N, C-alpha and C positions, 0 to 999 in steps of 0.2 A: 122766921123770915114771915113777915104783916103780912097781915090780908091787901092784895090789890099787888102785889108783887110778883113781876112774870121772870121769870130763868130763860137765858135762851143760852147758846151752846155753838161757837163757833170752833176750826182746823182752819189749820197753818203751821207752815215747815218749821221747823226749831230752827233757834236762831242758829247753829253752831252750822247747821248743813248748809242750809240755805244759798251761800254761796257756792260751795260743791256740786248743790242740784241743779240750781239758775248752769252753770257752767257748764252741766252734763246735759241736761236739757237742751242751751242753744246746738252741741254738740250731735246731739241726736236732730232736732228739726234739722241740721243742715244734711244730715246723711239722707235723713227721709225725704228730704226734696230734690234728690239725685236724679237723673231720671237714668231709666234701665239700660243696662248695658248688656248687648246679647253679645252671646260669643259668637265669632264667625268661622270659625275654623271647622272643618268635617264632624258630622255628628257621628257618625258611621262609617268603619272600614271598608266595606265595598267587596269587591273582588278580588283579592290578587291575581297575578299573568298567570300562576300555575291555577287556578281556577277559569279562568279565562279560556288557556290552553284546549285544558279538559273540558270542557260547555261546549267546543264550537268544534271538537273532534266528537263529542260523542253525539253533539247534533248532526253532526252529518253522515250519521252511519247510516247505511245503508239499509233496510229495515223490509228481509227475502215474502212478504206479507202473500205475495202472490202463490209464492212457491213452499206456505207454512198450512197446513194440512196434517188429518190423518190419512195413513197409506194405506191403500187399497189391496190389501195383494188379487193377483192372478190366479187362474186356474189353470195349471196345467194340459193344454188340452193336444188333441194331436196332429189342428195347423203347428200348436206351440213346438208338440216333438217336430216338428217337422225341419219349423224354422231354426231350431235349435243342433236341428241331427251335422252331420260331417254331409257336405254338399260329395264331397269325392269319398262316398262311401264304397261305390259300383267300385269304381277305381280303388280301391284298397281291396277288392275282395277277387278282383278277376286271376288275379296272379295265383290268390288260392286253389282259384276252381281251375286255372289252366293245367294247374300242377296237378289236383286231382283227377283228370281228366290224361294225364300223361300216365299216371302211376295206372290205373285202369288199363290205359293199351297196352302199354307193356307188361299187366296182367295177360290180357288178350294174346299178346305173342305168346308171352313164355307159356302160355294152353294150350296154343296153336300146335307151338313144336310138342307138343309133350303128346299131345294125341294122334299127331300124323307120325309119330313115331310108333305110338301104339295100335294104328293103322284103326284108327277110330276117326279121325277128322271127318266132318263134314256128317255125323253120326248123332243119333240124340242124341249121346254123352256133351257133346260139344251146345248143344242146343243149353242143356241144363245149364253151361258151367259159361257160356254166355248172357242166360236168363239172369244166373247168380252176380255175375259182375256188375252186370246194368244195373242188378238194385245196387248194391254195394255203392254202387257210382251216384246215385241218383241218393242215395241216402248223405253219402260224403258229399254231398254239391250242397243239396237241405240244408244241414250240419253247419257247413258255409256260412253260407247263406245265412240262415236261422241266424247262428252266434254272433254275426257281424253284425246286422241290423239290432239282437239282443244286449249288445255295448254299445252300439251306438242310442240305440234308445235313452241305456242308463245313464250316457255321457250328456246327451241332451237335457236330461230329465235333471242333472246333476247342476250340471249351466245353467241352465232355468232357475233350479235353486238357488244361486250361487245369484243371480243376477239380481232377486227376487230378494235376498237380505242387501244388495249390495242397494240398491233402489231405496229398501228401509231405511239404513242407515244413514244414506243421504238427507232420507227426509225428517229422520229425528234430530240432525246437524241439520239439518235446515229449521229445524222447531226448536232446539237448544239457542241457537244464536239470534231465532228472531225475537224470541221471549227476555232472554239478555238484554237485547239490545235495546228492549220495549220497554225493560226495569230499567236498563241505566238512563236513558232518556225520561221514567218517571221521577226517577230518584233526584236526576240533574235538574231534572224543572220543579221538584219541592224545594234544593238547593237555593234556589234563584228568588223560590218565593217567596222561601224567610229570609234570603239579604237584602231584597225588596222591601218585605216588613218590616225587617230593622229598621230600616232608613225611616219609614212611614212612619216606627213610634217615637223615633228621638226625634223626627219633626212634630211630631203630635204636642210630647212632652213640650219641646220649645218653646212652640205657640202656649201651652197652659203656662206654662211659668211665664214668659210672658205676659198674659190676660189675667194672671191672678196676682203681678206684683205689686199693683197700687193697692190692693185689699192686704197682701201684705206689708206691707206699709205702714197702713195704718193700725197693725198690729203691732208692730215694730213701736211706734209712738204708744199705743198704748199701756205696752209692757216698760216704759220710761217713767210713770208716773203709779207702778205698782213695787210696796214697799220702800215711801219714800217715810223718812223720818217724820211722821208727823205730829203738833203736838195740841189737843184741845182746852182750848180755855171759855171760860163761864163768867156772864156777868149778868147781873140783875137788875130792872126799873120798878117803879113801883106807877101800876094804871091809876091814874086821875078817876075820884068818885061820880057817883052821879049826882050828887049834892055839889061840891065844888065846879061842876062842868054845868052844873042849871044853874050855881051864883054865877061862874063864869060869862054864863052864858047871858045872863039877867043884865049885869054889869054892864053889858058890849049896847040889849038893848038903850038900858037907863041913860047909855050915853050917846044915844040918839038922838034921845029928846032929851038932853039938856038939864040932866037929872042926877050927874054925876056927883062924887064930892066934891068935883074941881070946880065946876061948872059953875 
């Protein structure tokens, strides 16, 4: 290559592929110029009929918050014993007391008959026997009364304990039901929130897709230019020397003054 020659390179489509590329780019441009086609159907399934029924039922549960709490057991006091004892206790004891007195009277009459036959009626022996009979009667009456009140007290305490256990069971049931209802409502809230979040996520994804659509179209058009069959061509030309430029320039100057060869 002579001094002053300049080499340049250009790229162009291969001749055999030009018609196909032109057609492809035309179709691609037409597709890229199409507007965004949004999906107009539902983005999420939403709540089912069964879920709606369950949500309404659980949301309508009455939580016994006022009845919930720790059970406070009571003490079995004298007043509690009196409250739980049989109010007809004395009426239940009277027949036994009357029977004891009747038996004592029978014994008294029998002793009097024996003393009369023995000629000792009204004497010291009768006084001793009468005193012993009265003592036995008092002991018997005290035993009847004491045992009756002891049994009544025991039954009252047992009834008091049964009532305390019933109240404890009722308190536990109220607490358990309340906690289960609260847990169900909390789970309901989480499910409803998840369904709502699903819709928000779908709406956001749809918004982002529509927002990014123009950028994707540009990327699509750019992708059409990748991998095209490009052929490189070289050509060269000679750069004029400084002397030829000067002579050319001088000739122009001379022509201005009419000193040229043809003047």
